Structure formats: structure tokens, C-alpha cells
C-alpha positions in Angstrom: 4.0 -4.4 -17.8 6.8 -2.4 -16.6 5.6 -2.3 -13.2 5.0 -6.0 -13.2 8.2 -6.6 -14.5 10.1 -4.7 -11.8 7.9 -6.6 -9.3 8.8 -10.0 -10.7 12.5 -9.4 -11.1 12.8 -8.0 -7.5 11.1 -10.7 -5.7 12.6 -13.5 -7.9 16.1 -12.4 -7.2 15.3 -12.0 -3.5 13.8 -15.5 -3.7 16.5 -17.1 -5.5 19.1 -17.2 -2.6 17.2 -20.5 -1.3 19.5 -22.9 0.5 17.1 -25.7 -0.4 18.0 -25.5 -3.9 21.7 -23.8 -3.8 23.1 -26.5 -1.3 22.2 -29.5 -3.4 23.4 -27.9 -6.4 26.7 -27.2 -4.7 26.9 -31.1 -3.7 26.3 -32.2 -7.2 29.1 -29.6 -8.2 31.6 -31.9 -6.5 29.9 -35.1 -7.7 31.0 -37.0 -11.0 30.2 -35.4 -14.0 29.1 -32.0 -12.3 28.2 -29.8 -15.0 25.6 -32.3 -16.8 24.2 -33.1 -13.1 24.1 -29.3 -12.2 22.4 -28.7 -15.5 20.0 -31.5 -15.3 18.9 -30.4 -11.6 18.6 -26.7 -12.4 16.3 -27.4 -15.6 14.1 -29.6 -13.1 13.6 -27.0 -10.8 13.0 -24.2 -13.2 10.3 -26.6 -15.0 8.6 -27.8 -11.9 8.7 -24.3 -10.1 7.2 -23.1 -13.6 4.5 -25.6 -14.0 3.3 -24.9 -10.3 2.7 -21.3 -11.3 1.0 -22.0 -14.6 -1.5 -24.3 -12.7 -2.3 -21.4 -10.2 -2.3 -18.5 -12.9 -4.3 -20.3 -15.6 -6.5 -22.5 -13.5 -7.7 -20.8 -10.5 -6.3 -17.4 -11.6 -8.5 -17.5 -14.8 -11.6 -18.3 -13.0 -10.8 -15.3 -10.6 -10.5 -13.0 -13.7 -13.7 -14.5 -15.4 -15.3 -13.3 -12.4 -13.9 -10.0 -12.7 -13.4 -9.6 -16.5 -11.9 -6.1 -16.3 -9.8 -5.6 -12.8 -9.6 -2.0 -12.0 -6.3 -0.2 -11.5 -6.7 0.0 -7.9 -7.4 -3.7 -7.7 -4.0 -4.2 -9.4 -2.2 -1.8 -7.0 -3.6 -3.7 -4.0 -2.2 -7.0 -5.3 1.3 -5.2 -5.7 0.8 -3.9 -2.0 -0.1 -7.3 -0.8 2.9 -8.8 -2.7 5.3 -6.1 -1.2 3.9 -6.7 2.5 4.2 -10.6 2.1 8.0 -9.8 1.3 8.5 -7.6 4.2 6.8 -10.1 6.6 9.3 -12.8 5.2 12.3 -10.5 5.7 11.2 -9.6 9.1 11.0 -13.3 10.2 14.3 -14.3 8.5 15.9 -11.4 10.5 14.7 -12.4 13.8 15.5 -16.0 13.5 18.9 -15.6 11.4 21.1 -16.7 14.3 19.2 -20.0 14.7 18.7 -20.6 10.8 22.5 -19.9 10.2 23.6 -22.2 13.0 21.7 -25.3 11.1 23.7 -27.1 8.8 22.7 -26.8 4.9 20.5 -29.5 3.5 22.6 -32.4 1.8 21.5 -33.8 -1.7 20.7 -37.6 -0.9 21.2 -38.3 -4.6 21.9 -42.1 -4.3 20.2 -44.0 -7.2 18.4 -40.8 -8.0 18.9 -38.7 -11.2 19.8 -35.1 -10.6 16.4 -34.1 -12.4 14.5 -36.3 -10.1 16.3 -34.7 -7.1 15.4 -31.1 -8.5 11.9 -32.1 -9.2 11.2 -33.6 -5.8 12.9 -30.6 -3.9 10.9 -28.2 -5.7 7.8 -30.0 -5.3 8.2 -30.2 -1.4 9.0 -26.6 -1.3 6.3 -25.3 -3.5 3.4 -25.5 -0.9 5.3 -22.8 1.4 6.8 -20.5 -1.5 4.9 -17.6 -0.3 6.7 -15.0 -2.3 6.0 -17.1 -5.5 2.3 -17.1 -4.5 2.4 -13.2 -3.9 3.8 -12.7 -7.4 1.4 -15.3 -9.1 -1.4 -13.2 -7.4 0.0 -9.8 -8.4 0.3 -11.4 -12.1 -3.3 -12.9 -11.9 -4.6 -9.5 -10.6 -3.0 -7.4 -13.5 -5.7 -8.4 -15.9 -3.0 -9.3 -18.7 -3.9 -12.0 -21.0 -2.4 -15.5 -20.5 0.6 -15.2 -22.8 1.8 -12.3 -20.8 0.9 -13.9 -17.8 3.1 -16.9 -18.8 6.1 -14.5 -20.1 6.2 -13.1 -16.6 6.0 -16.4 -14.8 9.1 -17.4 -17.0 11.0 -14.4 -16.2 10.3 -15.1 -12.3 11.5 -18.3 -12.7 14.6 -17.5 -14.7 15.5 -15.1 -11.8 14.9 -17.8 -9.1 17.4 -20.0 -10.8 19.9 -17.6 -11.2 22.4 -18.9 -8.4 22.1 -22.5 -10.0 23.0 -21.0 -13.5 25.9 -19.3 -11.7 27.1 -22.6 -10.3 27.0 -24.3 -13.8 28.9 -21.2 -15.5 31.4 -21.6 -12.5 31.9 -25.2 -13.5 32.0 -24.5 -17.1 34.4 -21.4 -17.1 36.6 -21.3 -13.9 38.5 -24.5 -14.6 40.8 -25.8 -12.0 39.5 -23.0 -9.6 35.9 -24.1 -9.8 36.2 -26.2 -6.7 37.8 -23.4 -4.5 35.4 -20.8 -5.4 32.3 -22.9 -5.0 33.6 -24.2 -1.7 33.9 -20.4 -0.6 30.4 -19.9 -1.7 29.2 -22.8 0.3 31.0 -21.3 3.3 29.5 -18.0 2.7 26.1 -19.4 2.3 26.2 -21.4 5.3 27.0 -18.4 7.5 25.3 -15.6 6.0 22.1 -16.6 3.7 19.6 -15.7 6.5 21.0 -12.4 7.0 21.4 -11.8 3.2 18.2 -13.4 2.3 16.4 -11.0 5.0 18.3 -8.1 3.2 17.3 -8.7 -0.3 13.8 -9.4 0.8 13.5 -6.2 2.7 14.5 -4.1 -0.5 12.3 -6.0 -2.8 9.5 -5.8 -0.1 9.9 -2.0 0.1 10.0 -1.9 -3.7 7.1 -3.7 -4.6 5.1 -2.1 -1.9 6.2 1.6 -3.0 5.0 0.6 -6.3 1.4 -0.4 -5.4 1.2 2.7 -2.9 2.2 5.3 -5.5 0.1 3.4 -8.1 -2.9 3.8 -5.6 -2.1 7.3 -4.9 -1.9 8.4 -8.4 -5.1 6.5 -9.2 -7.1 8.3 -6.5 -5.6 11.5 -7.3 -6.4 11.1 -11.0 -10.1 10.2 -9.9 -10.2 13.3 -7.8 -9.4 15.5 -10.7 -11.9 13.8 -13.0 -14.7 14.1 -10.2 -13.9 17.6 -9.2 -15.6 19.7 -11.6 -18.8 17.5 -10.8 -18.7 17.8 -6.9 -21.3 20.8 -6.8 -23.7 18.8 -8.7 -23.4 16.0 -6.2 -23.8 18.4 -3.3 -27.0 19.9 -4.8 -28.5 16.3 -5.3 
């Protein structure tokens, strides 16, 4: 469980620097009733993203577990390695295209006639089919063999990490007072200039960490199996 918590938190934090959700939240922070609108937006992103993970984990994921009722440690470690490699591929892609991505304008929130909750839900639904880090985390959670309740807890933890920047924007509006606009404006400029490089570095660190978890676990598992089989090798040779 501790291994999975490390995997979920590391990928969730790396995936949280998402301009598709942060930029609209910054836009809402400069509108009327900013705290309420950012809160509604954040809650909608969290709930819709969580629902998507639950559908996968408790639907197809449980069918997979029923076919493999007792996944071996080796299978679990392989899922961890797959999740880590997916993050490394994402990191490399972002780094190679960082200049082109940073030159693009951040997505604007077209919220006219639309509630903040609907805006957050719509953005998240559009983003879900391409949320490869989330799919990798969900696969690792399903492959862990944990019960449905623990899987739900891990998905909740991932999505809390995912919306941390949005929570940070709400906290800034709540506690920064007159400096909130200045701080959020500085954050928007920083996001515009550097988000591909920063996200690439975060994804690299998360990918290396998660891959190392899987590789060390797999190595340890094989070493332990070798020690168990060792005394019986001469018998196997005789046969």
C-alpha cells in the first residue's frame, strides 16, 4: 500500500500542472464572485475526474481482477514499471516540444452563460480520453490486487493531488487579500512561459521514481524466488 501511495502521489503532483484546468481557474479568479466560482470549478474537476477513474477501476478493472483473482507480486511490479515508463515518455515529449507549447496562448475559459461547475465538468470530460498518466495510475491500482475500497481511496488521493494547484488558487483568493490579483497574475505569467519545461521535469522525476519502484520490486521478488528455489535445484537437475 505504501508503494502505491508513493506512485499515486508522485504522478498526481506531476499531472497537476495542467494548463487546461489551471488557466480557466485563473480566469475565474478575476471574475465576479471569484472564490465561489473557483471553488465550484475545482469541485467539478475533482468529481468528474474521480468518476472517470472509478468507472475504469470498478468496471473493466474488476473484470480483469476476476480473471486474475490473485495477481502475483511480479504482475504488480510490471504495472508499476508501465506507469513509470508512460510518465517518462510524456516527459520526453513535453521537453522536445517545450518551445512550441510555451509559445501558444493559454486556453481561455468561455464561461458566458455557463456555470463554473459545468465549465469544470466539461473541460475534464474532454481531457479524460487523453489523460494517459491517469490511465497508468489506474492500471497500477487495479493490478495491485487491493480491494475496491482501497482502490477508491487511492483514486481519491490521486485526484486531490491533481487539483492541488486549483486549491492553491482558491486559498490565495481567500487569504492573500488585496495581493491576490498580483500573485495570481504572476502565476499566470509563469505558467505561460515555463509550464512545458516544469511539467516535463516533474514528469521525469515521477517517472524515474515509479519505474525504480517497479524495477527494485521485481528484482527483489526474483531474488527471493531464487533463494526459495535454490535448495531444490539439484533435484530439478536430477529429474
